[in-house]
C-alpha positions in Angstrom: -0.1 0.1 0.1 1.1 3.7 -0.7 0.8 6.6 2.0 -2.5 7.8 0.5 -3.9 4.3 0.7 -3.2 4.5 4.4 -3.8 8.2 5.1 -7.6 7.3 3.3 -7.8 4.4 5.9 -7.7 6.3 8.7 -9.4 9.4 7.0 -12.7 7.3 6.0 -12.6 5.3 9.6 -12.7 9.0 11.5 -15.0 10.8 9.0 -17.6 8.2 8.7 -17.7 7.5 12.3 -21.2 8.2 13.7 -19.4 8.3 17.3 -16.9 11.1 16.6 -19.3 12.9 14.1 -21.8 13.3 17.5 -19.1 15.4 19.4 -16.7 16.8 16.5 -17.9 19.8 14.3 -14.5 20.3 12.9 -12.7 19.0 9.6 -10.7 16.1 8.8 -7.4 16.7 6.7 -5.0 14.5 5.4 -1.2 16.2 5.1 -2.4 19.8 4.6 -4.3 22.1 6.5 -5.7 25.0 4.7 -4.1 28.4 5.6 -6.0 30.3 8.5 -8.5 27.6 9.2 -10.4 28.3 12.4 -11.8 25.9 14.6 -11.0 22.2 15.5 -9.8 20.1 13.4 -8.0 16.4 12.8 -4.7 16.2 10.7 -3.9 12.8 9.4 0.0 11.9 8.0 1.9 8.7 7.6 5.5 8.9 8.7 7.0 5.8 7.1 6.2 2.7 5.0 8.0 -0.4 4.9 8.5 -2.3 1.7 8.7 -5.5 3.4 6.2 -8.2 3.6 3.9 -7.7 5.8 4.1 -3.9 5.4 4.7 -2.1 8.7 4.5 1.8 8.9 4.1 4.9 11.7 1.3 7.4 11.1 -0.1 10.5 13.1 -3.3 11.3 14.0 -3.5 14.9 15.5 -6.4 16.5 17.3 -6.0 20.4 17.5 -8.3 22.3 19.6 -8.3 26.4 20.1 -7.1 27.8 23.1 -8.8 29.3 25.4 -8.4 33.1 26.4 -7.7 34.3 30.1 -7.1 37.8 31.5 -4.3 37.6 33.6 -2.5 40.9 35.1 -4.2 42.8 31.8 -3.0 40.5 29.6 -5.1 38.1 27.6 -3.2 34.6 27.7 -3.8 31.5 25.9 -4.7 28.2 27.8 -5.2 24.7 26.2 -8.8 23.7 26.4 -7.7 20.3 28.0 -11.4 19.3 28.7 -12.1 19.6 25.3 -8.7 18.1 24.1 -9.2 15.1 26.4 -12.9 14.6 25.1 -12.1 14.4 21.3 -8.5 12.2 21.9 -10.9 9.9 23.9 -13.3 9.6 21.2 -10.9 9.2 18.4 -8.8 7.0 20.6 -12.2 4.9 21.0 -13.3 4.7 17.2 -9.9 3.6 16.5 -9.8 0.6 18.7 -13.1 -0.4 17.5 -12.7 -0.1 13.6 -12.6 -3.2 11.9 -10.4 -3.0 8.8 -9.5 -6.2 7.1 -6.0 -7.2 6.7 -4.9 -4.1 8.6 -4.1 -3.8 12.4 -2.8 -0.8 14.2 -2.5 0.6 18.1 -1.9 3.6 19.4 2.0 3.5 20.4 2.1 7.1 22.0 0.0 10.2 23.1 1.6 13.6 23.0 0.5 17.4 23.9 1.8 20.4 21.6 1.1 23.8 21.2 0.6 25.0 17.7 0.0 29.1 16.8 -3.4 29.9 19.2 -3.9 25.7 19.5 -2.9 23.0 21.3 -3.0 19.3 19.7 -3.1 16.0 20.9 -0.8 13.9 18.6 -1.7 10.2 18.6 1.3 7.9 17.1 0.2 4.9 15.5 1.8 1.8 14.6 0.6 -0.3 11.8 0.6 -3.6 9.9 -0.7 -4.6 6.6 -1.4 -8.4 6.5 -2.3 -8.6 3.0 0.6 -9.7 1.3 -0.7 -8.7 -2.0 -0.4 -5.3 -1.6 
């Protein structure tokens, strides 16, 4: 399988999830997020794919949430919206754990939180294996 095929698997899994759609009103993007996009979004990208059989690789699913603003000492400051990050990350994690994809297995290896502009995001690092030896 090629990078775009792997990303498409994760994209379709998230986009078609009733559980995620019930709590998430943002968009899901593969690789590039439109410039000046506002609001919550999910970004998917694959880091590497082996050429061995079975094929193995690593992908990222990042859940972006705009920061909260608070007035501290007469200055506005940004803080991560931890409650929302946890809610969306837990939902994405559950959707992935319940996904059934023939010949494709994956597990979440790590989760990290990063700051990005006026947002914070939860990055889920996923290791996967494609057991279909014909790809």
